[in-house]
C-alpha positions as CSV (number, residue, x, y, z in Angstrom):
1,X,0.2,0.0,0.1
2,X,1.7,3.1,-0.9
3,X,0.3,6.2,1.3
4,X,0.6,10.3,1.2
5,X,0.9,12.5,4.0
6,X,2.6,15.6,5.0
7,X,5.0,16.6,7.5
8,X,5.5,20.2,8.0
9,X,3.7,21.0,5.0
10,X,6.2,19.3,2.9
11,X,3.6,16.2,0.7
12,X,5.8,13.0,1.2
13,X,4.1,9.6,-0.5
14,X,5.5,6.6,0.8
15,X,9.4,5.6,-0.1
16,X,10.3,9.9,0.0
17,X,13.0,10.7,2.2
18,X,12.6,13.0,5.2
19,X,16.0,14.9,5.5
20,X,16.8,16.8,8.9
21,X,19.6,18.6,10.5
22,X,20.9,17.1,13.8
23,X,20.6,19.2,17.3
24,X,17.8,21.6,18.9
25,X,18.9,24.9,19.8
26,X,16.4,25.4,22.9
27,X,17.0,22.3,25.0
28,X,20.7,20.8,26.1
29,X,20.6,17.2,24.4
30,X,19.7,19.2,20.6
31,X,23.6,21.1,21.6
32,X,24.7,17.2,21.7
33,X,23.3,16.6,18.7
34,X,24.0,19.6,16.9
35,X,27.7,19.1,17.3
36,X,27.4,15.9,16.3
37,X,25.7,17.1,12.9
38,X,29.4,19.4,12.6
39,X,31.0,15.9,11.8
40,X,29.4,15.3,8.3
41,X,29.5,16.8,5.6
42,X,27.1,19.9,4.0
43,X,23.6,20.7,5.7
44,X,21.8,17.6,6.2
45,X,22.6,15.1,8.9
46,X,20.4,12.1,9.1
47,X,17.5,10.9,6.6
48,X,14.7,8.9,8.0
49,X,12.2,7.6,4.9
50,X,8.6,8.2,5.2
51,X,6.2,4.6,5.1
52,X,3.1,5.4,6.5
53,X,0.2,5.4,7.2
54,X,-0.1,8.7,8.9
55,X,3.2,9.7,10.5
56,X,4.9,6.3,10.2
57,X,8.3,6.3,9.3
58,X,12.1,4.4,10.0
59,X,15.1,5.1,10.6
60,X,18.7,3.8,11.5
61,X,20.2,5.2,14.2
62,X,21.5,4.8,17.4
63,X,18.8,1.8,18.4
64,X,19.0,0.5,15.2
65,X,17.0,0.0,12.6
66,X,13.5,1.1,14.7
67,X,10.4,2.2,13.4
68,X,8.5,5.3,14.5
69,X,5.8,8.0,14.6
70,X,5.5,11.7,14.0
71,X,1.7,13.6,15.2
72,X,-0.5,16.3,13.8
73,X,1.6,16.6,10.4
74,X,4.8,17.9,12.4
75,X,8.3,16.8,12.7
76,X,8.7,17.3,17.2
77,X,11.5,15.2,18.0
78,X,10.9,16.3,21.6
79,X,8.3,13.8,22.0
80,X,10.1,11.1,20.0
81,X,13.3,11.5,21.4
82,X,13.1,7.9,23.8
83,X,11.5,6.0,21.0
84,X,14.5,7.2,18.7
85,X,17.7,6.5,21.2
86,X,17.4,10.5,22.6
87,X,18.2,11.8,18.6
88,X,17.3,15.2,18.3
89,X,16.9,16.7,15.0
90,X,15.2,19.3,12.9
91,X,13.3,19.1,10.0
92,X,14.9,20.2,6.9
93,X,13.1,18.9,3.5
94,X,12.1,16.1,1.8
95,X,13.9,14.0,-1.3
96,X,11.7,13.0,-3.6
97,X,14.7,10.3,-5.2
98,X,11.9,9.1,-8.1
99,X,11.2,12.4,-9.2
100,X,12.2,13.1,-12.6
101,X,13.4,10.1,-13.8
102,X,10.1,9.3,-16.1
103,X,9.2,5.9,-14.4
104,X,5.6,5.4,-15.6
105,X,3.0,5.1,-12.5
106,X,3.3,1.6,-12.0
107,X,7.2,1.2,-11.9
108,X,7.3,4.0,-9.5
109,X,4.5,2.4,-7.4
110,X,6.1,-1.2,-7.4
111,X,9.6,0.6,-6.3
112,X,8.0,2.5,-3.5
113,X,6.5,-0.8,-2.3
114,X,9.3,-2.4,-2.6
115,X,11.2,0.6,-0.8
116,X,9.0,0.5,2.2
117,X,9.2,-3.6,2.1
118,X,13.1,-4.2,1.7
119,X,13.4,-1.3,4.7
120,X,10.5,-2.7,7.0
121,X,12.4,-6.5,6.7
122,X,15.8,-4.6,8.7
123,X,13.9,-3.5,11.4
124,X,16.0,-4.7,14.6
125,X,18.9,-4.9,12.7
126,X,22.1,-3.0,14.8
127,X,23.6,0.4,14.0
128,X,26.7,0.5,11.1
129,X,29.1,1.7,12.5
130,X,31.9,0.9,9.9
131,X,30.7,3.3,7.8
132,X,33.1,3.1,4.8
133,X,30.9,-0.8,4.3
134,X,27.7,1.1,2.8
135,X,27.1,-2.4,1.2
136,X,26.2,-4.9,4.2
137,X,22.2,-5.4,5.1
138,X,23.9,-6.6,8.7
139,X,24.0,-3.0,10.3
140,X,22.8,-0.2,9.2
141,X,23.6,3.7,9.3
142,X,20.3,6.4,8.1
143,X,21.3,7.1,4.4
144,X,23.1,3.5,4.3
145,X,19.0,2.4,4.7
146,X,18.0,4.8,1.7
147,X,20.8,4.0,-0.5
148,X,20.3,-0.1,0.0
149,X,16.8,0.1,-0.4
150,X,16.6,1.7,-3.5
151,X,19.9,0.7,-5.1
152,X,18.0,-3.1,-5.1
153,X,15.9,-1.0,-7.7
154,X,17.9,0.1,-9.8
155,X,18.3,3.9,-8.2
156,X,22.1,4.6,-7.3
157,X,22.1,7.4,-4.5
158,X,26.5,7.7,-4.4
159,X,27.0,10.6,-5.3
160,X,30.7,10.2,-4.8
161,X,31.0,13.1,-2.4
162,X,33.8,12.6,0.4
163,X,36.0,14.0,3.1
164,X,38.6,16.7,2.1
165,X,42.1,14.7,2.1
166,X,40.5,11.3,3.9
167,X,41.0,9.2,0.7
168,X,38.3,6.3,0.5
169,X,35.6,8.1,2.6
170,X,33.9,8.3,-1.0
171,X,32.1,4.9,0.0
172,X,30.6,6.7,2.7
173,X,27.0,7.6,2.3
174,X,26.1,10.7,3.1
175,X,23.0,12.5,4.3
176,X,23.5,15.0,2.6
177,X,24.3,12.9,-1.2
178,X,21.0,11.8,-0.6
179,X,19.5,15.9,-0.8
180,X,21.8,16.8,-3.3
181,X,20.8,13.9,-5.8
182,X,17.4,14.0,-5.8
183,X,15.2,16.4,-6.2
184,X,14.2,18.0,-3.5
185,X,11.6,20.9,-1.3
186,X,12.7,22.8,2.0
187,X,10.3,24.4,4.1
188,X,11.6,28.0,5.0
189,X,12.2,28.9,7.9
190,X,8.9,28.8,10.3
191,X,8.4,25.3,8.4
192,X,5.7,27.0,5.9
193,X,3.9,25.6,2.9
194,X,6.5,26.9,1.0
195,X,9.0,25.3,-1.5
196,X,12.5,27.3,-1.0
197,X,14.6,24.4,-3.1
198,X,14.8,22.3,-5.8
199,X,17.1,20.7,-7.6
200,X,17.6,17.9,-10.4
201,X,18.9,14.7,-9.3
202,X,22.6,13.6,-10.8
């Protein structure tokens, strides 16, 4: 089943990617996650796959691969801290991996269903601390889960982004790559229903 939803005014369908920045300045745990986010290239620090129905999502975080719910159409990390391993993040925007690829309605529907089924089959697997090993299905970090789910459907979201002067880091799948490599929409300050940025897939 393919579901539709909105979070912070942006439309979502099963398989679309919610992109966030670590941290939330108003609370102390948020400051910790903001500092962690500085280690990751780009503005996007974390990615979450929308599943549906409602605000049901899946992510690979400190607790491994888990599902959780965002309620009332708003990204409210304060209320999901316990179930997400005390992760605190701020909504950044939504990446749409299937937009602009000229897919038929039926093919798009099939890919969305396959992505959701693959991700759900990984629930309970541990967090992958070996970021260079993005080709394993034994453990996952956030953007690796997205990458693996779409790669098996013939869509490669690894753009080759690397940390400067660190050989081999192009094997890491960065959250920023998911954002930059897809058509995406970002809500402006105040999370109004407004399109601030669109970019075509690489």
